[in-house]
C-alpha positions in Angstrom: 7.8 8.0 -15.2 4.4 6.7 -16.4 1.3 8.8 -15.3 -0.9 7.0 -12.8 -4.1 5.5 -14.2 -7.4 6.7 -12.7 -8.0 4.7 -9.5 -10.8 2.3 -9.0 -12.8 1.9 -5.8 -10.5 0.9 -3.0 -10.2 -2.7 -1.9 -10.2 -3.1 1.8 -7.2 -4.6 3.7 -7.7 -5.4 7.4 -4.7 -5.2 9.6 -3.9 -8.1 11.9 -1.9 -5.9 14.3 -1.6 -2.1 14.7 0.5 -1.5 11.5 2.0 -3.0 8.4 5.0 -1.8 6.3 4.3 -0.6 2.8 6.3 -3.4 1.1 4.6 -6.1 3.1 1.2 -4.6 2.3 2.0 -4.7 -1.5 3.0 -8.4 -1.1 0.0 -9.3 1.2 -2.5 -7.8 -1.3 -1.0 -9.4 -4.3 -0.1 -6.1 -6.0 3.5 -7.4 -6.4 4.9 -10.9 -6.6 8.1 -10.3 -4.5 9.8 -8.0 -2.1 12.2 -7.0 -4.9 9.2 -5.9 -7.1 7.8 -3.9 -4.2 11.1 -2.2 -3.7 11.4 -1.3 -7.3 7.9 0.1 -7.6 8.3 2.1 -4.4 11.8 3.5 -5.1 10.6 4.6 -8.7 7.9 6.7 -7.1 5.0 4.6 -8.4 3.2 4.1 -5.1 1.2 6.7 -3.3 -0.1 6.8 0.3 -3.0 9.2 0.8 -2.3 10.8 -2.6 1.5 11.5 -1.8 4.3 9.7 -3.6 6.0 7.4 -1.0 9.5 6.2 -1.6 10.2 4.5 1.8 9.4 0.8 1.6 9.4 0.5 5.4 6.8 3.2 5.7 4.5 2.1 8.6 0.8 2.1 7.6 -2.2 2.2 10.0 -5.9 2.0 9.6 -7.4 4.8 7.6 -4.6 5.2 5.1 -5.1 4.5 1.4 -2.3 3.1 -0.9 -2.5 3.5 -4.6 -0.4 1.6 -7.3 -1.5 2.4 -10.8 -5.2 2.1 -11.0 -5.5 0.0 -7.8 -6.2 1.5 -4.4 -6.1 -0.4 -1.1 -7.8 1.1 2.0 -6.0 0.0 5.2 -8.5 -0.8 7.9 -7.8 -1.3 11.6 -8.1 -4.8 12.8 -10.1 -5.9 15.8 -9.2 -4.5 19.1 -7.0 -6.8 21.2 -8.6 -8.4 24.2 
């Protein structure tokens, strides 16, 4: 496994609902081009959530969590409150 590169400043990603799955976040942010690519990166242990390796592609992410792939970080932000 390749060592992770030093991370840059996190880019924000605002949720449209209460949560998003890890694989959907990777696709929505353009970090991967397909669900298959997301699955591969996740199962190979190349994705971290809040600094911990995450191997579940269906992991539910909520506002306040940070995802890192290589040198790129994404800060998940809660969306506007409903109503």
